[in-house]
N, C-alpha and C positions, 0 to 999 in steps of 0.2 A: 589060182584065183582068176575070177572074171575080170576082164577089161572092160568096164563100165562105160560104154561110149553114147550115152544118150544126153539130151539137154536138160536133163534134170529129173529125179534126183542125182546129183553127181558123187563121185568118191569122195571120201573124207580122210584127211591125213591121219597117221597113227595119234599124233598129240591130241587131236579133236576126238577120237574115238574114246582114248584114254581117260580124258577129263569127264566124259559122260558116264564113266563107272562111279563117280563121287555120289556120295549119299544126298539125299534131299535136304535142303535147308528151309528155314522159315521165310516164305516169300513176303512176309512183312517185317522182317528183320533187317539189321543193320549190314550184314553180309550181303544179302541179296541186292540191298540199294546200292551199296559200292559197286558189285559187278554191274549192274543195269546202267548206273551213271556212265562207268567205263565205256559200257558196250555203245550207249547213246552218243558220248562225246566222239568215239572213233568212227561211227557211223556217219555223223556229220562231215569228219574228214574225208572219208571214202565218197560221200555225196558230193563233196565240195560245195557246202552249203552252210550258212550261220541261220538257216530256218530251224524251227522246230523239227524234231526228228522222234518218231514214234516206233516203238518195237512192239507188235502185237502178237499174240498167239493165234494163228491160222495160217492159211496157205496164201499163196500169190492172188488167187480169185478173191478171197476175203479181203486183201489189201484193195483191190479193185473196187469191190462192193463198198468198202471203206471210204474210197474217194469219192464215189457217187453220191451216197446218202449224205455225206457231210457238207456238201459245198452247192448241192442242188435241190429244187424244190419239183413237185409234180407239175407239169405244164412247162417248165424251162425247156427252152429250144437248143439242143446240143449238135455240134457237128461231129460226125464219127468218120475218121479217115482211116480205113482199113486195108490191109494187104493179105489177110490171112484169118484162120480160125481164131487166135486170141483177141484180134482187133474186133471180130465180129462179136466174140463173147463180151467184152467192154460195152459194145452198143446193146446187147441183149438186156444186160445188167441195168443199163440206164433205162431202157424201155419197161423193164418189169416194175421200176420204183416211180413210173410215171412220167419221165421225161419224153419229150418229143425229138426223135432222132432223125436227123438229115445225114444221110450216107454219101460218102465218096468211097468207091470201091475200085482199087487198082486191079488189073488183070493178073492173073497168076503168074509168079515170078517176077512181077514189077513192084518196085516202090511206089508209096503214095505220091500223087502228082501235086507238088506244091502250089502249082498254078491253079489246079482246081479248087484247093482250100482257098486261095485268095478270091477266086470268082464267087464262091459260094458265101464267102464272108462280105464281098461287097455287094452280092444280090440280097442278101437278108441280114439286117442290122440287129434284128432281135435274138440271134444266135447269142448263146451266153458263155459257151465253153466250147473248146476243142479237144476231143479225145483221141489220142493217137498211141499205138504200141511203136516204141522205138525199135525193138529187135524182134522180128516176127519168127518164133522158133518153127511154126508149121511150114513155111517156104524158104527158111534160110535168107530172110532178106532184112537189112537194116535201112530203115527210113533215113531221110535227111533231117534229123530233128532241129538241128541248128536252124535251118530254113524255115522248117515248119513253125518253130518258135518265134521266130522274128515276124513272120506272117500273122501269127496269132496275137502277137502284142502290138503289131502295127493297128489292128482294130480294136484292141483293148479287151481281148477275150482271156477268160481263164483256159489256162493250158494244165491238162490233166494227163499224164504220161504213163502208160504201162512200161516201166523200166525193168520188168522182173528179170529177164535174162540179158540185160545190158549193163546195170549198174555193178559195180565191182568187176567188170570184165572189158567193158567198152567205154571210152570216154564219154561221161554225160555230166557236163559241169551244171549242176541244178541251177546256182545262183546267176552264172554268166548267161544261162539260156533262159533266165526267168520262168523256170517250170514252177507253177503253184503247187501242184501234187505230183511227186514222183514215187513210184511204188516198185517194191523189189521182194523176194523171198529168199529165205536163208539156203534153200536147196539147190540154188544155181550156182553162180561163180563164188558164192561165199565160203564154198567148201565146208559146209554145216549140213546137218539133216534137215528134212522138212519139218515144219511147225511153227516157224516165225515169218511173219510179213511185216516190212520195215517202210515208213513213209515219210517224207519230208512235206511240211505244210508250211507256204508262205504266208506272209502277211495278208495279202490279197485273198488267200483261201480262207483265212480265218474270220475275214469281213463277210465272204460269201457264207462261211457256216453260220455265222450270228444270224442270217436270214434264211437258212436253210430249213425247210419244213418236211423233208423225206423222213420216214420213221428210222430209227435208230436207238439200239440199246447197248448191245455187245460190242458195236463198233463206234460209239460215240467218242468222239476225239477230245471233246471238252473235259469227259470225264478221264480219258487217258491221260491227258495233259495234267490234270489236277492231281492225279495220283503219281504221275511221274515226278512232280515237284516234291514229293517225299520219298522218292526212289523205290516206287512201287506201280504195279499194274492194277486195273481196276478189277480183273478177273484174274483167276490161278493161272499163273505163266507155264510155259513148257520149260520147267528149269533146267532139265538136262540139255535143251537146245540152246538156253542162253550159255550154260557153261561152254557148250561146243563154239557158239558164235564168238564169245569173248576170246577164245584162243586163236581162231582162225583170223579174225580182225587184227589181232596182235602179228600174225604170220604176214599177211598182207600188207601191213604197215611197215613192217620190217623190210619186205621185198620193195616196197616203194610204188605208189600209185602209178607213175607213168611207166615204171617197169612191169607192172601188172597187164597195162594195156599192151604193151610192147609184146608180151610172151603170148597174149592171146592172138595179137596179129601173126606172129611168127608160126604158131600152131594151125592157124587157119590157111596160111599160105602153104604151108607143108601139106595140108590134107587136100586143097584144091589142086596143087600142082600134082600129088599122087595120083588121084582119081581121073584128072585129065590124061596122065600119062598112060592109064589104062585104056583111053578111048571112051571114057564117060562124061556124060554131059552134065553140067550143073543145072539146078532149077532156075535160080536167077538169071534173067536174061542179060545181065551186065555183071561182070564180075565185081565192079567197082561198089555194087550195093550188096554183094554177098557178106553174110554174118562172119564175124570173127569168134561167135560162139559155137555155131552149128553150120554144118554144111549138108545142103539138101541136094539129092542126085538122081537122076532118072536112071533108072536099071537099063541095059542094054534091051534091043527089041527081043522079045521071047523069052526073056528072063523074068520069072515071078519073083518081086521084090521080097516078098514075105517068106518064101521058101528059101531064097538065098540067105536072108538074115537067120532062119532056123539053122541052116548048115553053119552060120559062122557062129552062133551061139552054142549048139551042141558039139560040134566037132573042134572048133577052135578057140572056144570061151571068150569071145569077143560079141558083146550086146550092143546091138544098133537099135535106133528106133525106125518106125515105119511112117507111113503118111497119115494124116489127119483129115476128117472131114471127107470133101471130095477127092483128096489125094489119097486116100486110105488103099493100101495094097499097089499104090502106083509109083511110090517114090521109097527110097531110105535115107535116114539120115544119121550123120556122125557127129556126136557131140563133142566139143573140145573146149570147154569151159572150166574153171574151177581147177580141181587138182588134175592137172595132164600135164604129160611131158612129151618130148620129140620121141622117146622111146614107145609111149603108149600108142602114138600116132604111127610110129614105123609099123609096130605089130599089127594094129588095125589094117593098115594097108596090105601087109603081107597076107593076113587071113583073107581079105577081100580078093587079092589076086589068086589065090589058091581055091577060094569057093567059087568064083565065076565059072571057070570050065566045068565043075560039077553041074552047072545049070545050062551048059550049051553056048557058054561065050567065052572065047579065047581073048584075054588082055592082050593089048598091043605090046 
């Protein structure tokens, strides 16, 4: 069996795979309503929120679009704080729907500068919202969302967070940090297949939604909330993925929220320690900002990252991710979120140590 070590989709536990073999049910019936209501309640616990939580059929990017079109109007000015590909994608979605985007971009391997956010908000009072990715999987960097949130709220701005690869894996207390819209996806730390995006919506975000004029049909959260009140979704849901998420959420809650976070921290430390012991360099310039869900690594000089990944996949059955955007072909990434154990990381590091000499580098 392959050791799938990418930052999503992630492996699913046997119990999750098994429940997906169940026959379809009426998505307008009582059985589905009971399941959806249970999933929603458990998601609120995992999000650490009392806000509304919606579970929609779509990818994480669909969730990002949902956030943008439901709380903004064409011409609204938003501050995009980005440190990688997915932060840039968030800004692009806002631009496509007519928002005016003011961008703050961190240098490669660095986190977003909270001071730069504060300066931008001080300079321009017309900015309505701050867009930020909590955990940037393209660079393996986790932003200081607590500080970003404090700054955004100091100036009374909406805070819209791509938490797709952090929620459920890294502590992201939605209510404590006053996040107005937090987005995640089932295929990340939730140990379920792709197909669902889950969002929390604050009271402030609902007020913004009431005035929003961006076009929306499939992603209309008013429609989604109205249907949720009767235990339904407005459009045909990915029923099998809801089965899966219902089981994986129960498993996570049984483990305990803080234990889930601690497990991800341990696996990340094990990964970073292992690659550094081979003489390899992390992409994040400071280890304190390195992600607990994915580790981004520079290959040794002269080693082709993509060819090395091919060796690991074909010969050792370990699947890693490559670089994205400007980092394509330049780095490799090890995912350690969701269903992942110390043994999985041991096997990954062992395969890496065996593969590198085949590409001209002798690990330390």
